[in-house]
Each structure stands twice: as structure tokens, then as C-alpha cells.
VOZA-867391 format. One record per residue (C-alpha): residue in one letter; y, z, x. Coordinates in steps of 0.5 Angstrom, whole numbers. Each point is the difference from the previous one (the first is absolute). Layout:
<recs>
<resn->A&c2->Y&c3->Z&c1->X>
...
</recs>
This chain:
<recs>
<resn->M&c2->-17&c3->-99&c1->75>
<resn->S&c2->5&c3->6&c1->0>
<resn->M&c2->-1&c3->7&c1->-1>
<resn->L&c2->1&c3->2&c1->-8>
<resn->E&c2->2&c3->6&c1->1>
<resn->C&c2->1&c3->5&c1->-5>
<resn->K&c2->2&c3->8&c1->0>
<resn->Y&c2->-5&c3->1&c1->-6>
<resn->L&c2->-5&c3->-2&c1->3>
<resn->Q&c2->0&c3->3&c1->5>
<resn->H&c2->4&c3->7&c1->-1>
<resn->S&c2->-2&c3->1&c1->-8>
<resn->I&c2->-4&c3->2&c1->-5>
<resn->T&c2->0&c3->-1&c1->-7>
<resn->I&c2->-5&c3->6&c1->-6>
<resn->E&c2->-2&c3->-5&c1->-5>
<resn->P&c2->-1&c3->4&c1->-8>
<resn->D&c2->-7&c3->0&c1->1>
<resn->G&c2->1&c3->4&c1->7>
<resn->K&c2->-3&c3->-6&c1->4>
<resn->V&c2->4&c3->-2&c1->6>
<resn->K&c2->4&c3->-7&c1->2>
<resn->P&c2->6&c3->-2&c1->6>
<resn->C&c2->5&c3->-1&c1->-6>
<resn->C&c2->2&c3->-1&c1->-7>
<resn->R&c2->-1&c3->-8&c1->0>
<resn->Y&c2->-6&c3->-1&c1->5>
<resn->T&c2->-6&c3->-3&c1->-5>
<resn->E&c2->-6&c3->2&c1->3>
<resn->P&c2->-4&c3->5&c1->-3>
<resn->S&c2->2&c3->8&c1->3>
<resn->V&c2->-5&c3->4&c1->3>
<resn->D&c2->0&c3->8&c1->0>
<resn->Y&c2->4&c3->3&c1->4>
<resn->S&c2->-5&c3->3&c1->5>
<resn->S&c2->-2&c3->-7&c1->1>
<resn->H&c2->7&c3->-4&c1->1>
<resn->S&c2->0&c3->-2&c1->8>
<resn->Q&c2->-5&c3->-5&c1->-1>
<resn->L&c2->4&c3->-3&c1->-6>
<resn->F&c2->7&c3->1&c1->4>
<resn->S&c2->-3&c3->-2&c1->6>
<resn->V&c2->-3&c3->-7&c1->-2>
<resn->A&c2->7&c3->-3&c1->-3>
<resn->R&c2->4&c3->2&c1->6>
<resn->Q&c2->-4&c3->-4&c1->4>
<resn->Q&c2->1&c3->-6&c1->-4>
<resn->M&c2->8&c3->1&c1->-1>
<resn->R&c2->-1&c3->1&c1->9>
<resn->E&c2->-3&c3->-8&c1->0>
<resn->G&c2->6&c3->-2&c1->-4>
<resn->K&c2->-5&c3->0&c1->-6>
<resn->W&c2->2&c3->2&c1->-8>
<resn->A&c2->-5&c3->5&c1->-1>
<resn->L&c2->-4&c3->-1&c1->-6>
<resn->G&c2->3&c3->7&c1->-4>
<resn->C&c2->7&c3->-3&c1->2>
<resn->S&c2->1&c3->-6&c1->-5>
<resn->R&c2->6&c3->1&c1->-4>
<resn->C&c2->4&c3->2&c1->6>
<resn->S&c2->-3&c3->-7&c1->2>
<resn->T&c2->3&c3->-2&c1->-6>
<resn->E&c2->7&c3->3&c1->-1>
<resn->E&c2->2&c3->-3&c1->7>
<resn->S&c2->-2&c3->-8&c1->-2>
<resn->R&c2->5&c3->1&c1->-5>
<resn->G&c2->4&c3->2&c1->5>
<resn->N&c2->1&c3->7&c1->-2>
<resn->S&c2->0&c3->7&c1->4>
<resn->S&c2->-6&c3->3&c1->-1>
<resn->M&c2->-4&c3->7&c1->2>
<resn->R&c2->-1&c3->-3&c1->6>
<resn->T&c2->7&c3->-3&c1->1>
<resn->N&c2->3&c3->7&c1->-1>
<resn->S&c2->-4&c3->5&c1->4>
<resn->L&c2->2&c3->-4&c1->6>
<resn->K&c2->8&c3->1&c1->-2>
<resn->P&c2->4&c3->4&c1->5>
<resn->Y&c2->2&c3->5&c1->-6>
<resn->N&c2->-8&c3->0&c1->-3>
<resn->K&c2->-2&c3->8&c1->-2>
<resn->F&c2->-5&c3->-2&c1->7>
<resn->N&c2->5&c3->0&c1->5>
<resn->R&c2->3&c3->7&c1->-3>
<resn->A&c2->-8&c3->3&c1->3>
<resn->P&c2->-1&c3->1&c1->8>
<resn->Q&c2->-3&c3->-6&c1->3>
<resn->H&c2->-7&c3->0&c1->1>
<resn->D&c2->-5&c3->-4&c1->4>
<resn->S&c2->-6&c3->3&c1->-5>
<resn->N&c2->-1&c3->-2&c1->-6>
<resn->K&c2->3&c3->7&c1->-2>
<resn->L&c2->1&c3->1&c1->-8>
<resn->T&c2->9&c3->0&c1->-2>
<resn->Y&c2->-1&c3->-3&c1->-6>
<resn->L&c2->-4&c3->2&c1->-5>
<resn->E&c2->0&c3->-2&c1->-7>
<resn->I&c2->-3&c3->4&c1->-7>
<resn->T&c2->-2&c3->-4&c1->-6>
<resn->T&c2->-1&c3->7&c1->-3>
<resn->G&c2->-5&c3->-2&c1->-6>
<resn->R&c2->0&c3->-4&c1->-7>
<resn->Y&c2->2&c3->6&c1->-4>
<resn->C&c2->7&c3->-3&c1->-3>
<resn->N&c2->4&c3->2&c1->-7>
<resn->L&c2->2&c3->-7&c1->0>
<resn->K&c2->-4&c3->-7&c1->-1>
<resn->C&c2->4&c3->-5&c1->2>
<resn->R&c2->-1&c3->-8&c1->-1>
<resn->M&c2->-1&c3->-2&c1->7>
<resn->C&c2->-5&c3->5&c1->2>
<resn->D&c2->-7&c3->2&c1->-2>
<resn->P&c2->-5&c3->6&c1->-2>
<resn->V&c2->-1&c3->0&c1->8>
<resn->L&c2->6&c3->4&c1->1>
<resn->S&c2->1&c3->3&c1->-6>
<resn->T&c2->-2&c3->4&c1->-5>
<resn->S&c2->4&c3->-1&c1->-7>
<resn->W&c2->-4&c3->-8&c1->0>
<resn->D&c2->-7&c3->4&c1->-2>
<resn->E&c2->4&c3->1&c1->-7>
<resn->D&c2->0&c3->-7&c1->0>
<resn->L&c2->-7&c3->-2&c1->2>
<resn->E&c2->-3&c3->6&c1->-4>
<resn->H&c2->2&c3->-6&c1->-6>
<resn->S&c2->-1&c3->-7&c1->3>
<resn->E&c2->-6&c3->-3&c1->2>
<resn->P&c2->4&c3->-6&c1->2>
<resn->L&c2->5&c3->5&c1->5>
<resn->V&c2->-7&c3->3&c1->3>
<resn->K&c2->-3&c3->-7&c1->3>
<resn->W&c2->8&c3->-2&c1->2>
<resn->F&c2->-1&c3->5&c1->5>
<resn->Y&c2->-7&c3->3&c1->1>
<resn->G&c2->-5&c3->-7&c1->-2>
<resn->S&c2->-3&c3->7&c1->-4>
<resn->F&c2->-1&c3->7&c1->-2>
<resn->G&c2->-3&c3->3&c1->5>
<resn->A&c2->5&c3->-3&c1->6>
<resn->W&c2->5&c3->4&c1->-5>
<resn->E&c2->-3&c3->6&c1->-1>
<resn->Q&c2->-3&c3->1&c1->8>
<resn->D&c2->8&c3->-1&c1->0>
<resn->K&c2->2&c3->5&c1->-5>
<resn->S&c2->-5&c3->5&c1->4>
<resn->Q&c2->4&c3->0&c1->6>
<resn->P&c2->5&c3->5&c1->2>
<resn->K&c2->6&c3->-1&c1->-4>
<resn->T&c2->3&c3->2&c1->7>
<resn->T&c2->-2&c3->0&c1->7>
<resn->N&c2->0&c3->5&c1->5>
<resn->T&c2->-1&c3->-3&c1->6>
<resn->M&c2->7&c3->1&c1->3>
<resn->L&c2->-3&c3->7&c1->1>
<resn->E&c2->-5&c3->-3&c1->5>
<resn->L&c2->6&c3->-1&c1->4>
<resn->D&c2->0&c3->6&c1->6>
<resn->R&c2->7&c3->1&c1->2>
<resn->D&c2->-3&c3->-4&c1->7>
<resn->A&c2->-1&c3->-6&c1->-4>
<resn->C&c2->8&c3->2&c1->-3>
<resn->S&c2->2&c3->1&c1->7>
<resn->S&c2->4&c3->-6&c1->1>
<resn->L&c2->2&c3->-1&c1->-7>
<resn->R&c2->6&c3->-3&c1->-2>
<resn->E&c2->0&c3->-3&c1->-7>
<resn->I&c2->-4&c3->1&c1->-6>
<resn->K&c2->2&c3->-4&c1->-6>
<resn->V&c2->-4&c3->2&c1->-6>
<resn->T&c2->-1&c3->-3&c1->-6>
<resn->G&c2->-5&c3->0&c1->-6>
<resn->G&c2->-2&c3->0&c1->-6>
<resn->E&c2->6&c3->5&c1->-1>
<resn->P&c2->-1&c3->4&c1->8>
<resn->F&c2->5&c3->6&c1->-5>
<resn->L&c2->-6&c3->0&c1->-4>
<resn->S&c2->-5&c3->1&c1->7>
<resn->E&c2->-2&c3->7&c1->2>
<resn->Y&c2->-2&c3->-1&c1->6>
<resn->L&c2->6&c3->-3&c1->1>
<resn->A&c2->4&c3->6&c1->0>
<resn->Q&c2->-6&c3->4&c1->5>
<resn->F&c2->1&c3->-5&c1->4>
<resn->L&c2->7&c3->0&c1->1>
<resn->Q&c2->-1&c3->8&c1->1>
<resn->R&c2->-4&c3->0&c1->5>
<resn->L&c2->5&c3->-6&c1->4>
<resn->V&c2->5&c3->6&c1->0>
<resn->D&c2->-4&c3->5&c1->2>
<resn->W&c2->-3&c3->-4&c1->6>
<resn->D&c2->8&c3->0&c1->1>
<resn->L&c2->-1&c3->-8&c1->0>
<resn->A&c2->5&c3->-1&c1->-6>
<resn->S&c2->7&c3->-1&c1->4>
<resn->N&c2->-3&c3->-6&c1->3>
<resn->I&c2->-2&c3->-5&c1->-5>
<resn->T&c2->3&c3->-3&c1->-5>
<resn->L&c2->-3&c3->0&c1->-7>
<resn->D&c2->1&c3->-6&c1->-4>
<resn->I&c2->-3&c3->2&c1->-7>
<resn->F&c2->-1&c3->-6&c1->-6>
<resn->T&c2->1&c3->3&c1->-7>
<resn->N&c2->0&c3->-4&c1->-6>
<resn->A&c2->7&c3->6&c1->-2>
<resn->T&c2->-3&c3->2&c1->-7>
<resn->F&c2->1&c3->7&c1->1>
<resn->I&c2->3&c3->5&c1->4>
<resn->P&c2->-6&c3->3&c1->5>
<resn->K&c2->-1&c3->7&c1->1>
<resn->H&c2->1&c3->5&c1->4>
<resn->K&c2->-5&c3->-1&c1->5>
<resn->Y&c2->0&c3->-6&c1->2>
<resn->I&c2->8&c3->0&c1->1>
<resn->K&c2->0&c3->8&c1->4>
<resn->N&c2->-1&c3->-3&c1->7>
<resn->F&c2->5&c3->-6&c1->0>
<resn->N&c2->5&c3->3&c1->3>
<resn->K&c2->-5&c3->1&c1->6>
<resn->F&c2->-2&c3->-7&c1->1>
<resn->N&c2->4&c3->-5&c1->5>
<resn->T&c2->2&c3->-5&c1->-6>
<resn->V&c2->-2&c3->0&c1->-7>
<resn->F&c2->1&c3->-8&c1->-3>
<resn->L&c2->-2&c3->0&c1->-7>
<resn->N&c2->-1&c3->-6&c1->-3>
<resn->M&c2->1&c3->0&c1->-8>
<resn->S&c2->-6&c3->-7&c1->-2>
<resn->I&c2->5&c3->-3&c1->-6>
<resn->D&c2->-1&c3->-6&c1->-3>
<resn->G&c2->4&c3->-1&c1->-5>
<resn->T&c2->4&c3->3&c1->-5>
<resn->G&c2->0&c3->2&c1->-6>
<resn->A&c2->-5&c3->-2&c1->-6>
<resn->R&c2->-2&c3->-7&c1->6>
<resn->G&c2->-2&c3->8&c1->6>
<resn->E&c2->-3&c3->3&c1->-6>
<resn->F&c2->-5&c3->-5&c1->-1>
<resn->I&c2->-1&c3->-3&c1->7>
<resn->R&c2->-1&c3->8&c1->2>
<resn->K&c2->-4&c3->1&c1->-7>
<resn->K&c2->1&c3->8&c1->-3>
<resn->S&c2->6&c3->1&c1->5>
<resn->D&c2->6&c3->2&c1->-4>
<resn->W&c2->7&c3->-3&c1->2>
<resn->S&c2->4&c3->5&c1->-2>
<resn->K&c2->-4&c3->5&c1->4>
<resn->V&c2->0&c3->-5&c1->6>
<resn->K&c2->8&c3->0&c1->0>
<resn->E&c2->-1&c3->8&c1->0>
<resn->T&c2->-5&c3->-1&c1->6>
<resn->V&c2->4&c3->-4&c1->3>
<resn->A&c2->8&c3->5&c1->0>
<resn->W&c2->-5&c3->5&c1->2>
<resn->Y&c2->-2&c3->-4&c1->7>
<resn->C&c2->6&c3->-2&c1->1>
<resn->K&c2->3&c3->8&c1->0>
<resn->Q&c2->-4&c3->1&c1->5>
<resn->H&c2->2&c3->-5&c1->4>
<resn->I&c2->7&c3->2&c1->0>
<resn->E&c2->-3&c3->8&c1->0>
<resn->N&c2->-4&c3->0&c1->6>
<resn->K&c2->1&c3->-5&c1->7>
<resn->N&c2->-7&c3->-2&c1->2>
<resn->I&c2->-2&c3->-3&c1->-7>
<resn->Y&c2->2&c3->-7&c1->-2>
<resn->L&c2->-2&c3->-4&c1->-5>
<resn->G&c2->-2&c3->-8&c1->-2>
<resn->I&c2->-2&c3->-4&c1->-5>
<resn->S&c2->-7&c3->-4&c1->0>
<resn->H&c2->0&c3->-6&c1->-4>
<resn->T&c2->-6&c3->-4&c1->-1>
<resn->Q&c2->2&c3->-7&c1->-3>
<resn->S&c2->-5&c3->-4&c1->-3>
<resn->L&c2->-1&c3->-4&c1->-5>
<resn->Y&c2->3&c3->5&c1->-6>
<resn->N&c2->6&c3->2&c1->3>
<resn->V&c2->3&c3->-6&c1->5>
<resn->L&c2->3&c3->-3&c1->-5>
<resn->Y&c2->4&c3->7&c1->-2>
<resn->Y&c2->2&c3->2&c1->6>
<resn->R&c2->8&c3->-1&c1->1>
<resn->E&c2->-1&c3->4&c1->-6>
<resn->F&c2->-3&c3->5&c1->4>
<resn->I&c2->4&c3->0&c1->6>
<resn->D&c2->6&c3->2&c1->-5>
<resn->W&c2->-4&c3->5&c1->-2>
<resn->C&c2->-1&c3->3&c1->6>
<resn->T&c2->9&c3->-1&c1->2>
<resn->S&c2->2&c3->3&c1->-7>
<resn->N&c2->-6&c3->8&c1->1>
<resn->I&c2->1&c3->1&c1->8>
<resn->N&c2->4&c3->2&c1->3>
<resn->D&c2->4&c3->-5&c1->5>
<resn->A&c2->-1&c3->5&c1->6>
<resn->I&c2->-8&c3->0&c1->-1>
<resn->L&c2->1&c3->-8&c1->0>
<resn->N&c2->4&c3->-1&c1->5>
<resn->D&c2->-4&c3->6&c1->5>
<resn->K&c2->1&c3->-1&c1->7>
<resn->E&c2->-6&c3->2&c1->2>
<resn->S&c2->-5&c3->-3&c1->-5>
<resn->F&c2->-1&c3->-6&c1->-5>
<resn->F&c2->0&c3->1&c1->-7>
<resn->L&c2->-2&c3->-6&c1->-2>
<resn->N&c2->-9&c3->-2&c1->1>
<resn->T&c2->-2&c3->-7&c1->-3>
<resn->T&c2->-6&c3->-2&c1->1>
<resn->Q&c2->-4&c3->-6&c1->-4>
<resn->L&c2->-7&c3->1&c1->-4>
<resn->S&c2->-7&c3->-3&c1->3>
<resn->E&c2->-4&c3->4&c1->-4>
<resn->P&c2->-2&c3->-2&c1->-5>
<resn->K&c2->0&c3->-7&c1->1>
<resn->H&c2->2&c3->-1&c1->-8>
<resn->L&c2->6&c3->3&c1->1>
<resn->S&c2->3&c3->-2&c1->6>
<resn->I&c2->6&c3->-4&c1->1>
<resn->Y&c2->-4&c3->-4&c1->6>
<resn->N&c2->-4&c3->-3&c1->-6>
<resn->L&c2->5&c3->-4&c1->-5>
<resn->N&c2->0&c3->-6&c1->1>
<resn->N&c2->4&c3->-5&c1->4>
<resn->K&c2->4&c3->-1&c1->-6>
<resn->Q&c2->1&c3->7&c1->-3>
<resn->K&c2->2&c3->3&c1->8>
<resn->Q&c2->6&c3->-6&c1->-1>
<resn->Q&c2->1&c3->3&c1->-7>
<resn->A&c2->1&c3->7&c1->2>
<resn->L&c2->3&c3->-1&c1->6>
<resn->Q&c2->6&c3->-3&c1->-3>
<resn->V&c2->-1&c3->5&c1->-6>
<resn->I&c2->2&c3->6&c1->7>
<resn->D&c2->5&c3->-4&c1->3>
<resn->N&c2->4&c3->0&c1->-7>
<resn->D&c2->0&c3->7&c1->-1>
<resn->F&c2->2&c3->1&c1->6>
<resn->N&c2->5&c3->-6&c1->2>
<resn->S&c2->7&c3->5&c1->-1>
<resn->F&c2->-4&c3->6&c1->5>
<resn->D&c2->5&c3->2&c1->4>
<resn->F&c2->-6&c3->1&c1->6>
<resn->N&c2->5&c3->1&c1->7>
<resn->N&c2->3&c3->6&c1->-6>
<resn->S&c2->-4&c3->6&c1->4>
<resn->K&c2->-6&c3->3&c1->3>
<resn->W&c2->-4&c3->0&c1->-6>
<resn->H&c2->2&c3->-8&c1->-2>
<resn->R&c2->-3&c3->-2&c1->6>
<resn->Q&c2->-6&c3->3&c1->-1>
<resn->I&c2->0&c3->-3&c1->-7>
<resn->Q&c2->1&c3->-7&c1->5>
<resn->Y&c2->-6&c3->1&c1->4>
<resn->S&c2->-4&c3->2&c1->-6>
<resn->L&c2->2&c3->-6&c1->-4>
<resn->T&c2->-2&c3->-5&c1->7>
<resn->Q&c2->-6&c3->3&c1->1>
<resn->L&c2->-2&c3->-1&c1->-8>
<resn->K&c2->3&c3->-7&c1->0>
<resn->N&c2->-4&c3->-2&c1->7>
<resn->S&c2->-6&c3->2&c1->-4>
<resn->L&c2->2&c3->-4&c1->-6>
<resn->A&c2->1&c3->-6&c1->4>
<resn->V&c2->-7&c3->-1&c1->2>
<resn->T&c2->-2&c3->-6&c1->-3>
<resn->L&c2->-8&c3->-1&c1->-2>
<resn->E&c2->-3&c3->-6&c1->2>
<resn->D&c2->-4&c3->0&c1->-7>
<resn->T&c2->3&c3->2&c1->-6>
<resn->T&c2->-5&c3->5&c1->-4>
<resn->T&c2->0&c3->4&c1->-5>
<resn->S&c2->-6&c3->6&c1->1>
<resn->A&c2->5&c3->5&c1->2>
<resn->I&c2->4&c3->-1&c1->-7>
<resn->N&c2->-7&c3->-1&c1->-5>
<resn->D&c2->-2&c3->7&c1->4>
<resn->F&c2->7&c3->3&c1->-1>
<resn->N&c2->0&c3->-3&c1->-7>
<resn->K&c2->-8&c3->3&c1->-1>
<resn->H&c2->1&c3->8&c1->2>
<resn->E&c2->7&c3->1&c1->-1>
<resn->R&c2->-2&c3->-1&c1->-8>
<resn->I&c2->-6&c3->4&c1->1>
<resn->V&c2->3&c3->5&c1->3>
<resn->D&c2->6&c3->-1&c1->-6>
<resn->A&c2->-6&c3->0&c1->-6>
<resn->V&c2->-1&c3->8&c1->4>
<resn->R&c2->6&c3->3&c1->1>
<resn->Q&c2->3&c3->-3&c1->-7>
<resn->E&c2->6&c3->-5&c1->4>
<resn->N&c2->3&c3->-7&c1->1>
<resn->W&c2->2&c3->-2&c1->7>
<resn->A&c2->4&c3->-5&c1->-3>
<resn->T&c2->5&c3->4&c1->-5>
<resn->V&c2->1&c3->4&c1->7>
<resn->F&c2->0&c3->-6&c1->5>
<resn->P&c2->3&c3->-6&c1->-4>
<resn->R&c2->3&c3->-3&c1->6>
<resn->L&c2->-7&c3->0&c1->2>
<resn->E&c2->-4&c3->-3&c1->-6>
<resn->E&c2->6&c3->-6&c1->1>
<resn->L&c2->-1&c3->-1&c1->6>
<resn->L&c2->-8&c3->-1&c1->-1>
<resn->N&c2->0&c3->-4&c1->-5>
<resn->E&c2->5&c3->-5&c1->3>
</recs>
């Protein structure tokens, strides 16, 4: 078997919400303390050199088996982030991903308490939710006792960061982490910032404080990715505690930063799940109408970045049965039937995104199962009861699909 090369395994570290590390955000095996990460990485690297999928790399393996690209294959492309860095024979760190912790102002439906402190207020009033996420109150109490944000990034000294070329930051909400502001300042003080691209994912529900953005012009490039999964009431439902009017104001502010700063670029990070997959055209139309055309079609970046949700499984489009997948494909085809995909770069981005989505929906199951839908109905009704909501009134297309 030929070697399964992956730049993430060679030159990357991901810091988890609890401060432990692993090779990348999709690695499914247990993470370890930063001080002892070498053994974990060396075992996975050896397996891939032998042409065997490392145990923690199952998500990329699954995506490639469906005919889609994966983080592994994307890491090998000529325009990928890793090719912006000097070529090393050693395993020098060139790419760092930081999950800043579980401190977040939102409690998104597709998220969980591990990544959001705001979910705690729901768990306080629902024993079924505690059991769903943790199995027991003891496990939840242990999670709550951990620091809301991680300071592992501050364990990296100047030498460890000397070859860094890109840093991806997610949360929780990154712009609520005091340690992130400190780390960015260190990179500036070490005279390394000018070599580094920042790739920050924010929920775009508020304008960041000055201490986070004051050094943006010191970095080589800054990509600000706004995580938005729906518009209006649907957006507020999916990303609970968000205010759509505030989101629109924040998006306008970010657009202004791009226009006024040559090194700042914008993007939308859109996660496709059962909730929003049937409303994709609605989301695309909002972007087209509300985002500056020059930003949508920027020559130096891609504005639209979509991914299909894998976890939690009951919210994943992969778990629709075959009949439901075909019906979903029909809805999407009808919505985009008259769309001109050759009109602009923005429209070609949409076409690429739709191709990925359709590939995922086209995968048929050998045996039709309703377990995922049963889990959906059970879990989402529990959340509805705690939040005094009703998902079916906000997503009537989904209700119709699931009840066919």
C-alpha cells in the first residue's frame, strides 16, 4: 500500500478545550498533554507511512470513501496553508489550531456543553439533558470545574513558534478568551507575527474588544470566518441566544474591516445539518443581498466555506434514510433550478458547495434505519421543552420531510 501522506500529522498541533493536544481537530483518538504529545503523533505517522489509516483519522477516511475531499487531501493541494511555510524534513510546527475553551455566549443546537458554557443553564433544569451529554451529574460537575478557557497556548515558547505560518482559532467563542489576546501579543513581541496568517472563527454576534483586534495589522494575513448557519428566526433558533439584528450589525462591521485593511479577509463558515439543509437557497440569497459584491468575489480568498455536520449524529444529513435523502435532493434541486452558476466567482463557490452537499446526500444506506430520526425526535423535544421552543414551527420543511 502507498503512503497516506497528511500534512496535519507532520506539521500541526490542535489544542483541545481542556488544554490537551492532538494532530488535528478531526482526530478521534484521545488527546494528551502538550508535554507528552510526541508519542501520540509518532504512532499515527508510522501507520500512515505504512498506508494504513491511523485510528484517529476515521473522519477523513469516511469522507474520501464517499468521493469527497477531506482535510487530509486538502492539506496536499498546491495552494494549501502548508505550502506557505518553509519545507522541513523534520516535524517542525508550521500550523497550530487553538480551541480556546468552552466559554461561549451562545448555546447552538449542533453544539454541546463541552464547547459552550451557555449550555449549562439548560442542563441545570433538565436531568435528561445531563444524562444525554454526560451520563451522570458527576461527569458534568467535573466538566464545569475545569477552567472556561485554556492557557495551553502560553506553554509554546518562541522556539516552538519560530516556524509557524498559520494559526486557526475556534472556541467556545475566541473573542472571549483572555489567553488568546495574550498569545497574539506575544507573537508580536517575538517579531513572528508578520510571518503568520490568523484564521479566526467567530459567531459574529458582537464586535470584539480592542485588545483582540489591535494587532491584526501586524500579522501577514487575517481571515475572519463568521459562523452563520441560518438567517432571521432560523438563525436565532440554531444559534440560541443570538440576536439576528446584532448579527447583521456585526457582519457589516466586519465587512468594513475588510474594506479598510488590506490584510483582512472575510468568510462565512456554514455548517449544514438537518435543520438548515432544506433552507440553503434562503441563506445564499441573504448573503448575495447583504454582503458587498467585492467581498463575495474577492480574488484572494473564498467567502463561502461549508461543511456537513458529522456529530451529533442525530442532526447529521448522513443519517436520513434513502427515501428522505432523495426527497432532500429534490428540494435542493428545485430551489437552485434557475440559478446561474457561471455568473461570478461567488456563484461558482456556491456550485462547488452544492456538489459537496449532493455527494453527501447521494450516499445510500444498505439498510434503512430510523434510529437517528428517533434520536432526533427524542433529544430535540427535550431541548424544546427546556427552551420553550418548537423546532417544527421554525423548520416546516424539515417536519414535512421527517414525517413522510
